[in-house]
RODO-2510 file (C-alpha; in nm, 4 decimals, decimal comma):
residues 95
     n   res          X          Y          Z
     1     x    -0,6164     0,8843     0,9150
     2     x    -0,8772     1,1061     0,7541
     3     x    -0,6985     1,4063     0,9069
     4     x    -0,3660     1,3249     0,7372
     5     x    -0,4615     1,1372     0,4211
     6     x    -0,4341     1,4440     0,1955
     7     x    -0,0711     1,4968     0,2977
     8     x     0,0037     1,1261     0,2489
     9     x    -0,1558     1,1395    -0,0956
    10     x     0,0481     1,4444    -0,1948
    11     x     0,3763     1,2920    -0,0794
    12     x     0,3053     0,9603    -0,2489
    13     x     0,2062     1,1308    -0,5746
    14     x     0,5216     1,3444    -0,5684
    15     x     0,7499     1,0473    -0,5029
    16     x     0,5905     0,8378    -0,7769
    17     x     0,6284     1,1241    -1,0256
    18     x     1,0011     1,1525    -0,9430
    19     x     1,0970     0,7857    -0,9449
    20     x     1,0352     0,4643    -1,1319
    21     x     0,9398     0,2916    -0,8103
    22     x     0,8651     0,3714    -0,4497
    23     x     0,8901     0,1628    -0,1324
    24     x     0,6806     0,2727     0,1594
    25     x     0,7082     0,1914     0,5275
    26     x     0,3857     0,1163     0,7083
    27     x     0,5227    -0,0944     0,9917
    28     x     0,5848     0,1994     1,2233
    29     x     0,2369     0,3520     1,2056
    30     x     0,0874     0,4418     1,5400
    31     x    -0,2451     0,5529     1,3920
    32     x    -0,4188     0,4707     1,0627
    33     x    -0,7559     0,3889     0,9121
    34     x    -0,8826     0,2175     0,5999
    35     x    -0,8283     0,5387     0,4026
    36     x    -0,4575     0,4562     0,4078
    37     x    -0,5227     0,1076     0,2715
    38     x    -0,7374     0,2550    -0,0054
    39     x    -0,4708     0,5157    -0,0860
    40     x    -0,1977     0,2524    -0,1112
    41     x    -0,4074     0,0286    -0,3367
    42     x    -0,5061     0,3177    -0,5643
    43     x    -0,1447     0,4332    -0,5828
    44     x    -0,0271     0,0813    -0,6743
    45     x    -0,2782     0,0576    -0,9531
    46     x    -0,1835     0,4027    -1,0851
    47     x     0,1858     0,3200    -1,0602
    48     x     0,1382    -0,0074    -1,2486
    49     x    -0,0571     0,1714    -1,5224
    50     x     0,2347     0,4149    -1,5580
    51     x     0,4925     0,1342    -1,5708
    52     x     0,6168     0,2092    -1,2203
    53     x     0,6102     0,0142    -0,8957
    54     x     0,4984     0,0791    -0,5434
    55     x     0,5948    -0,1742    -0,2801
    56     x     0,6037    -0,2131     0,0938
    57     x     0,9432    -0,1963     0,2627
    58     x     0,8308    -0,4751     0,4975
    59     x     0,5316    -0,7072     0,5161
    60     x     0,2269    -0,5738     0,6986
    61     x     0,2369    -0,6664     1,0645
    62     x     0,0797    -0,5801     1,3961
    63     x    -0,2276    -0,3594     1,3929
    64     x    -0,2079    -0,3060     1,0169
    65     x    -0,2130    -0,6787     0,9475
    66     x    -0,5012    -0,7275     1,1898
    67     x    -0,6962    -0,4470     1,0214
    68     x    -0,6273    -0,5877     0,6738
    69     x    -0,7443    -0,9306     0,7852
    70     x    -1,0616    -0,8020     0,9535
    71     x    -1,1482    -0,5857     0,6517
    72     x    -1,1045    -0,8801     0,4133
    73     x    -0,8002    -0,7519     0,2259
    74     x    -0,6041    -1,0685     0,3009
    75     x    -0,8868    -1,2812     0,1592
    76     x    -0,8637    -1,1177    -0,1851
    77     x    -0,7640    -1,3482    -0,4692
    78     x    -0,3993    -1,4394    -0,4028
    79     x    -0,3343    -1,4137    -0,7775
    80     x    -0,4103    -1,0390    -0,7669
    81     x    -0,0613    -0,8855    -0,7376
    82     x    -0,2005    -0,5373    -0,6829
    83     x    -0,3999    -0,5874    -0,3677
    84     x    -0,3969    -0,9406    -0,2377
    85     x    -0,1936    -1,1098     0,0317
    86     x     0,1114    -1,1281    -0,1978
    87     x     0,1431    -0,7507    -0,1757
    88     x     0,0537    -0,6934     0,1889
    89     x     0,2407    -0,9881     0,3400
    90     x     0,5395    -1,0525     0,1169
    91     x     0,6573    -0,6967     0,0403
    92     x     0,7056    -0,7711    -0,3306
    93     x     0,7216    -0,5400    -0,6296
    94     x     0,4957    -0,5653    -0,9312
    95     x     0,6908    -0,7691    -1,1899
***
């Protein structure tokens, strides 16, 4: 949420700096907002630009999937590997 996004950003930035790729778990979130979705998409784009990967450990489900669908993120061009349904629903890495 807005209250915790700065800490999530810091941890994600640190992990991406240390490793060539990062897998994140979002399936156990009890509370989130669209700031998390924006953070994940921005981090994926930054990781790809640096030759690294950021992937989900499991496909989006439950409340996260519902939120993604309602906000239109699952309607994004399926050919967009950085933010479309292929990323959110299939838990795949950037090739």
